[in-house]
C-alpha positions as CSV (number, residue, x, y, z in Angstrom):
1,M,94.6,99.1,69.8
2,S,98.2,100.2,70.7
3,F,99.3,101.3,74.2
4,A,99.1,104.9,72.8
5,S,95.6,104.2,71.7
6,V,94.6,103.0,75.2
7,K,96.1,106.2,76.6
8,A,94.2,108.2,74.2
9,L,90.9,106.4,75.2
10,V,91.1,108.0,78.5
11,D,93.1,111.2,77.6
12,D,90.8,113.5,79.4
13,D,91.0,111.4,82.5
14,L,94.7,111.3,82.3
15,R,94.9,115.2,82.1
16,E,92.7,115.4,85.2
17,V,95.2,113.0,87.0
18,D,98.1,115.2,86.1
19,N,96.2,118.2,87.5
20,V,95.5,116.4,90.7
21,I,99.1,115.3,90.9
22,R,100.4,118.9,90.5
23,T,97.8,120.3,92.9
24,R,98.3,117.6,95.6
25,L,102.1,117.7,95.5
26,A,102.4,121.4,96.1
27,S,104.2,122.3,99.4
28,D,105.4,125.4,101.1
29,V,108.9,123.6,101.3
30,V,110.7,124.3,98.1
31,L,112.9,121.2,98.2
32,I,109.7,119.0,98.3
33,N,108.3,120.7,95.3
34,Q,111.7,120.4,93.3
35,I,112.2,116.6,94.0
36,A,108.6,115.7,93.7
37,D,108.2,117.6,90.5
38,Y,111.5,116.0,89.2
39,I,110.3,112.5,89.8
40,V,106.7,112.9,88.6
41,G,107.7,114.9,85.7
42,S,110.5,112.4,84.5
43,G,108.1,110.5,82.3
44,G,107.4,106.8,82.8
45,K,104.5,104.7,81.4
46,R,102.1,105.9,84.1
47,L,100.7,102.2,83.7
48,R,99.4,102.0,87.2
49,P,97.1,105.0,87.2
50,L,96.1,104.1,83.7
51,V,94.9,100.7,85.0
52,V,92.8,102.6,87.6
53,L,91.2,104.9,85.1
54,V,90.5,102.1,82.6
55,V,89.1,99.7,85.1
56,G,87.1,102.5,86.4
57,R,85.5,103.3,82.9
58,A,85.0,99.5,82.3
59,C,83.1,99.3,85.6
60,G,81.1,102.5,85.4
61,T,83.3,105.5,86.1
62,D,83.1,107.6,89.3
63,R,84.3,111.2,89.6
64,R,86.8,110.1,92.3
65,H,88.8,107.7,89.9
66,A,91.2,110.6,88.9
67,E,92.1,111.1,92.6
68,A,92.4,107.4,93.2
69,A,94.7,107.1,90.2
70,A,96.9,109.8,91.7
71,V,97.0,108.1,95.0
72,I,98.4,105.0,93.3
73,E,101.0,107.0,91.4
74,F,102.0,108.8,94.6
75,I,102.6,105.5,96.4
76,H,104.6,104.3,93.4
77,T,106.7,107.4,93.4
78,A,107.3,107.2,97.0
79,T,108.5,103.5,96.7
80,L,110.8,104.6,93.8
81,L,112.5,107.3,96.0
82,H,113.1,104.8,98.7
83,D,114.1,101.9,96.4
84,D,116.7,104.1,94.7
85,V,118.3,104.9,98.0
86,V,118.3,101.2,99.2
87,D,119.6,100.1,96.0
88,G,122.0,102.8,95.6
89,S,120.7,103.4,91.9
90,T,122.1,106.3,89.9
91,L,119.8,106.2,86.8
92,R,116.0,105.9,86.3
93,R,113.8,106.7,83.3
94,G,116.9,107.8,81.5
95,R,117.8,110.4,84.2
96,D,119.8,110.7,87.2
97,T,118.0,109.5,90.2
98,A,116.8,112.0,92.9
99,N,119.3,110.5,95.4
100,E,122.1,111.0,92.8
101,V,121.0,114.7,92.5
102,W,119.9,115.7,96.1
103,G,121.4,113.0,98.2
104,N,119.8,110.0,100.2
105,E,118.4,112.0,103.0
106,A,116.4,114.3,100.9
107,S,115.1,111.6,98.8
108,V,114.1,109.4,101.8
109,L,112.2,112.4,103.5
110,V,110.4,113.5,100.3
111,G,109.4,109.9,99.7
112,D,107.8,110.0,103.3
113,Y,106.1,113.1,102.3
114,V,104.7,111.7,99.2
115,Y,103.5,108.6,101.1
116,S,101.6,110.7,103.8
117,R,100.1,113.0,101.1
118,A,98.7,109.7,99.4
119,F,97.0,108.8,102.7
120,E,95.5,112.3,103.0
121,M,94.1,111.9,99.4
122,M,92.6,108.4,100.5
123,V,90.6,110.0,103.2
124,S,89.2,112.5,100.8
125,L,87.9,109.6,98.7
126,G,85.4,109.1,101.6
127,S,85.6,105.3,101.5
128,M,86.6,103.1,104.3
129,R,86.9,100.1,102.0
130,V,89.4,102.0,99.9
131,M,91.4,102.9,102.9
132,D,91.4,99.3,104.2
133,V,92.6,98.0,100.7
134,M,95.4,100.6,100.4
135,A,96.4,100.4,104.0
136,G,97.0,96.7,103.5
137,A,98.6,97.3,100.2
138,T,101.3,99.7,101.6
139,N,102.1,97.2,104.4
140,K,102.4,94.4,101.8
141,I,104.8,96.6,99.7
142,A,107.0,97.4,102.8
143,E,107.2,93.6,103.5
144,G,108.2,92.9,100.0
145,E,111.1,95.5,100.3
146,V,112.3,93.6,103.4
147,L,112.0,90.2,101.8
148,Q,113.9,91.5,98.8
149,L,116.6,92.7,101.2
150,L,116.8,89.3,102.8
151,N,117.1,87.6,99.3
152,A,119.9,90.0,98.2
153,N,123.3,88.3,97.5
154,D,121.6,84.9,98.3
155,P,122.0,82.6,95.2
156,Q,119.9,80.0,97.2
157,T,116.8,82.2,96.6
158,T,114.0,80.0,95.3
159,Q,111.6,80.6,92.6
160,E,108.8,80.7,95.3
161,R,110.7,83.3,97.4
162,Y,111.2,85.4,94.2
163,F,107.5,85.3,93.4
164,E,106.6,86.3,96.9
165,V,108.7,89.4,96.6
166,I,107.5,90.5,93.1
167,Y,103.7,90.0,94.4
168,R,104.4,92.3,97.4
169,K,106.7,94.8,95.8
170,T,105.1,95.2,92.4
171,A,101.9,93.1,91.7
172,K,100.2,94.2,94.9
173,L,99.9,97.9,93.8
174,F,98.6,96.9,90.4
175,E,96.0,94.6,92.2
176,S,95.0,97.3,94.6
177,G,94.6,100.0,92.0
178,A,92.3,97.8,90.0
179,Q,90.3,96.8,93.0
180,I,89.8,100.4,94.3
181,A,88.7,101.4,90.8
182,A,85.9,98.6,91.0
183,I,85.0,99.7,94.5
184,L,84.6,103.3,93.6
185,A,82.5,102.5,90.6
186,G,80.1,100.4,92.9
187,A,81.0,97.1,90.9
188,P,79.3,93.9,92.0
189,A,81.4,91.6,94.3
190,A,82.2,89.2,91.3
191,V,83.5,92.0,89.1
192,E,85.5,93.5,91.9
193,G,87.1,90.1,92.6
194,A,87.7,89.7,88.8
195,M,89.4,93.2,88.7
196,T,91.5,92.3,91.6
197,R,92.9,89.2,89.9
198,Y,93.4,91.1,86.8
199,G,95.6,93.6,88.5
200,R,97.5,90.9,90.3
201,H,98.2,89.0,87.2
202,L,99.0,92.2,85.2
203,G,101.5,93.4,87.7
204,T,103.2,90.0,87.9
205,A,103.6,89.8,84.2
206,F,104.9,93.3,84.1
207,Q,107.6,92.7,86.7
208,L,108.7,89.3,84.9
209,I,109.3,91.2,81.8
210,D,111.2,93.8,83.7
211,D,113.6,91.3,84.9
212,V,114.0,90.0,81.3
213,L,114.7,93.5,80.0
214,D,117.4,93.9,82.7
215,Y,119.4,91.4,80.5
216,R,118.0,91.8,77.1
217,S,117.6,95.7,76.6
218,D,120.0,98.5,76.5
219,S,120.5,101.5,79.1
220,E,119.0,104.1,76.7
221,Q,116.1,102.2,75.9
222,L,115.4,100.7,79.2
223,G,116.0,104.0,81.2
224,K,118.2,102.4,83.7
225,N,121.7,100.8,83.7
226,L,121.9,97.4,82.2
227,G,122.5,94.8,84.8
228,D,121.5,97.0,87.7
229,D,119.6,94.1,89.4
230,L,122.9,92.0,89.2
231,A,124.9,94.9,90.6
232,E,122.4,95.0,93.5
233,G,122.8,91.2,94.0
234,K,119.2,90.4,93.2
235,P,118.6,86.9,92.3
236,T,115.8,87.5,89.8
237,L,114.1,84.6,87.9
238,P,116.3,84.5,84.9
239,L,119.3,83.9,87.2
240,I,117.5,81.4,89.5
241,Y,116.4,79.4,86.3
242,A,120.1,79.4,85.0
243,L,121.4,78.4,88.4
244,R,119.1,75.5,88.3
245,T,119.8,74.3,84.9
246,G,123.3,75.6,83.9
247,T,126.6,74.0,83.8
248,E,129.0,74.0,86.8
249,E,131.0,76.9,85.3
250,Q,127.8,78.8,84.5
251,Q,126.5,78.3,88.0
252,R,129.9,79.4,89.5
253,V,129.8,82.6,87.6
254,I,126.3,83.5,88.5
255,R,126.6,82.5,92.2
256,H,129.7,84.7,92.5
257,S,128.1,87.6,90.8
258,I,124.9,87.3,93.0
259,E,127.0,86.9,96.3
260,H,129.3,90.0,95.4
261,G,126.7,92.1,93.6
262,S,129.1,92.4,90.7
263,T,128.7,93.0,87.0
264,A,132.3,92.3,86.2
265,E,131.1,89.1,84.5
266,L,127.9,90.5,83.2
267,A,128.6,89.3,79.7
268,A,129.2,85.7,80.9
269,V,126.0,85.8,83.1
270,T,124.0,87.1,80.2
271,A,125.3,84.4,78.0
272,A,124.5,81.8,80.6
273,I,121.0,82.9,81.1
274,E,120.4,83.1,77.4
275,S,121.9,79.5,76.6
276,T,120.0,78.0,79.5
277,G,116.8,79.4,78.4
278,G,116.3,81.6,81.5
279,L,115.1,84.6,79.6
280,A,112.6,82.5,77.5
281,Y,111.5,80.7,80.7
282,T,110.7,84.0,82.4
283,A,109.0,85.4,79.4
284,R,106.8,82.3,79.1
285,L,105.6,82.7,82.6
286,A,104.9,86.3,82.0
287,R,102.7,85.5,79.0
288,Q,100.8,82.9,81.3
289,E,100.3,85.7,83.8
290,A,98.9,88.0,81.1
291,A,96.7,85.3,79.9
292,L,95.2,85.0,83.5
293,A,94.8,88.7,83.5
294,I,92.8,88.5,80.3
295,E,90.8,85.6,81.5
296,A,89.5,87.6,84.4
297,L,88.0,90.2,82.1
298,A,85.2,87.7,81.3
299,E,83.3,89.2,84.2
300,L,83.0,92.7,82.4
301,P,80.5,93.7,79.7
302,D,82.0,94.1,76.2
303,S,83.2,97.8,75.8
304,A,86.3,99.7,74.4
305,Y,87.5,99.9,77.9
306,K,87.4,96.0,78.3
307,Q,89.4,95.8,75.1
308,A,91.8,98.3,76.3
309,L,92.5,96.2,79.4
310,R,93.2,93.4,77.2
311,E,95.7,95.5,75.3
312,L,97.4,96.6,78.6
313,A,97.9,92.9,79.4
314,D,99.5,92.3,76.0
315,F,101.7,95.4,76.2
316,A,103.0,94.2,79.6
317,V,104.6,91.2,78.0
318,E,105.5,92.6,74.5
319,R,107.2,95.9,75.6
320,H,110.9,96.6,75.1
321,Y,111.2,99.2,77.8
C-alpha cells in the first residue's frame, strides 16, 4: 500500500474534510477568504488530517472525524502563516508564502482568524476531553515556537533541546490529532494511549526527515528554498551532530553559518554534514521513531486501516518531499 493508496482508502472522508474546510473558512472579509484559500488550496500532503481520519477508522469511526481533521489542518495552517512571518520565509509548497504576497500584517491576522475558527469548531464537536487535549496542544505548539526562537543562531544548542522543540512544534499536533480521533471513536484507554504514542512518534519521524531534506533535496521537489533552516539560524540535528563530530574547520564553518543565519557556505556545510554522517544519523533516528509508531499499533485489531497507519509511518521516513 502506497501513500496514494492510503489516501484512496479514506477518499470519501477526505472529500468531506475539504467541504468542511471550505465551509468553515468562509468569511465576510474578502482578504481572509483570499489568504485562507491560498494557503489551504496550495496543496501539501494533508498528512495530519489523514492521520485523524485513518486512526478514527481504525478505532471505529465517528461522524465528527471530518470536523476534527479540519480542526487539525486549521491549526497547522495558522502555524504556517505565523511561522513564515517569524522566519521571513518566501517559498512554501513551491509557491510564494502568504506574507510574500500580502505582507506580514495580513498573514499574522489571518493566522489568528484560522486559529480562532479552529476553536469554534472544537466546541461544535461537543467533547470537553477533545477541548482539553487541543487547548493543551496549542499551548505546547506556542511554547515550541518560543523555544525555537531561543535556539536560533545558537550553535551550542544540544540534541535534547532540539528534540524538545520538534516535539512541541511538530509532533504534538500529530499526537493530539491521533488522540482526539481515538477519543471521538470511543476507544478504550489502552487504545487511546497507543494512538497518542503513535502520533507522537510519527510526528517526530516526520520532522527528522524534514530536517534531512533541507540539505538533501532540491527547491522544486521540496517546495521551499534549500538551506532555509540554515538561513534562519536553526541548529537542526544534522548540524548538531556535525558540530559534535566534525573537524575543527567543519565546526568553524557550521558555527559561523548558524550564528549569522548565512547560506554563503551552504555547500561546505552540506559537505560537512554528509561526511560526518549527520544526515545518516538523523535518518536513523527517524527510522527508530517510525518503528516505535508501528509498535504502538499492536493495540489495534487487524484491518486495512491499521495497515494504512503502518504505511504512513513508512512514508514519513522514506519520502523525498
